[in-house]
C-alpha positions in Angstrom: 97.9 117.1 71.1 100.6 114.7 70.3 101.5 110.9 69.7 101.8 109.0 72.8 102.6 105.7 71.1 101.0 102.3 68.2 99.4 99.2 69.8 100.9 96.3 68.4 98.3 93.0 69.0 100.8 90.1 69.8 101.1 86.1 70.7 104.0 86.5 72.8 104.2 89.8 74.7 107.8 88.5 76.3 109.6 87.2 72.3 108.4 90.5 70.7 109.9 93.0 73.9 112.7 90.7 73.5 112.4 91.7 69.7 111.9 95.3 69.8 115.7 95.8 72.2 118.1 93.3 70.8 117.0 93.9 67.6 116.1 97.9 67.0 117.9 98.5 70.3 114.3 100.2 72.0 114.9 99.5 76.2 111.4 99.0 78.1 109.5 101.8 79.1 106.7 99.9 81.7 103.8 97.5 81.4 100.2 97.1 82.6 97.8 94.2 83.1 93.9 94.4 82.7 91.4 92.3 81.7 93.2 89.4 80.4 95.5 91.5 78.6 99.4 92.9 79.3 100.9 94.9 77.7 104.1 96.0 77.5 105.7 99.2 76.4 109.2 100.3 74.6 110.6 102.7 74.0 112.8 104.8 71.2 115.4 107.0 72.5 113.9 110.0 71.6 110.9 108.5 74.0 108.1 107.2 71.4 106.2 104.3 72.7 105.2 100.7 70.7 102.8 98.6 73.0 102.7 94.8 73.1 99.7 94.1 73.8 99.2 89.6 74.3 95.3 88.8 75.2 94.7 85.2 76.6 94.0 83.0 74.1 94.6 85.7 71.5 96.1 84.6 68.5 96.6 87.7 66.1 97.3 86.1 62.6 94.7 88.3 59.7 95.4 90.8 58.6 94.2 93.8 60.6 93.9 92.5 63.3 97.5 92.6 64.2 97.6 96.4 65.0 95.1 97.7 67.7 95.2 101.6 67.9 96.8 104.6 67.6 97.5 107.0 70.5 96.9 110.4 71.0 97.5 112.4 74.3 95.0 115.4 75.1 94.6 117.4 77.6 90.9 116.4 78.5 89.5 113.0 77.4 86.2 113.8 77.5 85.8 117.3 76.0 88.8 115.8 72.8 86.3 113.4 73.3 82.8 115.5 72.7 84.5 117.9 70.1 85.9 115.4 66.9 83.7 114.9 64.7 84.5 110.6 65.1 83.4 107.5 62.7 81.8 105.4 65.1 82.7 105.0 69.3 84.4 101.3 70.4 84.3 103.2 74.3 83.1 106.1 75.7 85.9 107.6 78.5 86.9 106.6 81.6 89.8 106.2 83.4 91.7 103.0 83.2 94.2 103.3 86.6 95.9 100.4 85.8 97.3 102.8 83.0 97.1 105.5 85.1 94.9 107.1 82.5 91.5 108.6 81.1 91.5 107.3 77.8 88.4 107.2 74.7 88.3 105.0 72.1 87.0 106.0 68.7 87.6 105.7 64.8 88.7 107.3 62.3 86.8 107.5 58.5 89.0 104.5 57.6 87.9 102.2 61.0 91.3 103.1 62.4 90.4 102.7 65.5 92.4 106.0 68.2 92.8 106.0 71.9 93.0 109.6 74.1 94.2 109.8 76.8 95.0 112.2 79.1 96.3 111.2 82.6 94.6 110.8 85.8 94.8 113.5 88.5 
């Protein structure tokens, strides 16, 4: 397993992309839209990404809702999902064609959301 990205909920994805690229030297790597949410990714020089996620009508402003999830790459989402001792299922395994991946979301012992990700074949 490897860390793929950390997702941050933002109020204005364009402003956030600009800030990360101009101030931290990250490069915009890719993005997609699904279910009223715009997702844009910025990467550091090693390819580690931050997902910046803006959802229509939602303005994150409370401690705890600015951070969304930690994405972990796995070989097989379904196998990992069944094997991991989770403390809550947020979203069962399913294909995310917009992102080109199969994903699942679960909680760790403290309620942090972990996304399991494998590329669609």
